[in-house]
C-alpha positions as CSV (number, residue, x, y, z in Angstrom):
1,M,16.5,-11.4,-15.5
2,A,12.8,-12.3,-13.6
3,R,10.4,-10.1,-12.2
4,I,10.2,-11.7,-8.4
5,L,7.9,-11.0,-5.2
6,V,8.7,-12.4,-1.9
7,L,5.9,-12.6,0.2
8,Q,6.2,-11.8,4.4
9,A,3.4,-11.5,6.9
10,R,5.0,-9.2,9.5
11,T,3.8,-8.0,13.1
12,P,4.0,-4.0,12.7
13,F,6.3,-2.4,14.9
14,T,9.0,-5.6,14.1
15,Q,11.8,-6.2,11.7
16,P,11.4,-8.2,8.6
17,P,13.3,-11.4,8.8
18,V,17.2,-11.4,8.5
19,A,16.5,-14.6,5.9
20,A,13.7,-12.6,3.7
21,R,16.2,-9.9,3.7
22,E,19.2,-12.0,2.8
23,L,16.9,-13.7,0.0
24,I,16.1,-10.3,-1.9
25,Q,19.7,-9.2,-1.7
26,E,20.8,-12.3,-3.2
27,L,18.3,-12.3,-6.3
28,R,18.8,-9.0,-6.7
29,A,22.8,-9.6,-7.1
30,E,21.7,-12.3,-9.6
31,G,20.1,-9.6,-11.3
32,H,16.7,-9.9,-10.7
33,E,14.0,-7.2,-9.9
34,V,12.8,-8.7,-6.5
35,D,10.3,-6.5,-4.2
36,L,9.1,-7.5,-1.0
37,I,5.2,-7.6,-0.2
38,E,3.9,-7.6,3.3
39,L,0.9,-8.0,4.9
40,P,0.1,-7.4,8.6
41,H,-0.1,-10.3,10.9
42,R,-1.3,-10.6,14.7
43,P,0.4,-13.4,16.7
44,E,-2.4,-13.0,19.3
45,A,-5.2,-13.7,17.2
46,A,-7.2,-16.8,18.0
47,D,-8.4,-16.7,14.4
48,T,-6.4,-15.8,11.7
49,S,-9.3,-16.7,8.8
50,D,-9.4,-13.0,7.7
51,E,-5.7,-13.1,7.5
52,L,-5.7,-16.3,5.4
53,E,-8.7,-14.5,3.2
54,R,-6.7,-11.6,2.3
55,W,-3.7,-13.5,1.2
56,R,-5.7,-15.2,-0.8
57,S,-7.6,-12.8,-2.5
58,L,-4.2,-11.1,-3.6
59,D,-4.1,-11.3,-7.5
60,L,-0.3,-11.0,-8.0
61,S,0.2,-12.7,-11.7
62,T,0.6,-8.9,-12.4
63,V,1.2,-5.8,-10.3
64,C,0.6,-2.2,-12.2
65,G,0.5,-3.9,-15.5
66,T,4.2,-5.7,-14.8
67,T,3.7,-9.6,-15.4
68,V,5.0,-11.3,-12.0
69,D,7.1,-13.8,-12.9
70,L,7.7,-16.0,-9.6
71,V,6.3,-15.6,-6.1
72,I,7.8,-16.4,-3.3
73,A,6.2,-17.4,-0.2
74,T,7.8,-16.9,3.1
75,C,5.4,-18.1,5.8
76,A,2.4,-20.2,6.3
77,N,-0.3,-16.8,5.7
78,S,1.9,-15.8,2.5
79,F,1.4,-19.7,1.4
80,E,-2.4,-18.9,0.5
81,V,-1.7,-16.8,-2.6
82,T,-2.2,-18.4,-5.8
83,H,-0.1,-17.4,-8.7
84,P,1.1,-20.0,-11.4
85,N,4.7,-20.3,-10.2
86,K,4.6,-20.1,-7.1
87,V,7.6,-21.4,-4.5
88,I,7.3,-21.8,-1.2
89,W,10.3,-21.2,1.1
90,T,11.0,-21.9,4.7
91,P,14.6,-20.4,5.6
92,G,15.7,-22.3,9.0
93,A,13.6,-25.3,8.5
94,T,16.3,-27.7,7.5
95,T,18.3,-26.5,10.3
96,R,16.1,-26.7,13.0
97,T,14.9,-30.7,11.7
98,W,18.8,-31.5,11.4
99,N,19.6,-30.1,15.1
100,L,16.7,-32.5,16.2
101,K,18.2,-35.7,14.4
102,G,21.9,-34.5,16.1
103,G,23.4,-32.6,13.1
């Protein structure tokens, strides 16, 4: 069993993307301990450097004395997190590409 954090930027007062919730459910069904970390996103902001810096400043290698085995970054801002075992997961990206190719 791995301890996994799923990272998501979210606009306040909106629902988290279904894909992230489904990923968490699937990982838990496989027996992993999983939690969601969200930081606010302001889509109207012309300069997002402050948001990127918040993600960059997070140390998620341990949380409350517990080692985090894996982080899964699900959006561009969360890609900035530093972790020795980080995976970038972009749900739907391949589907959109496939659809553009006429698949």
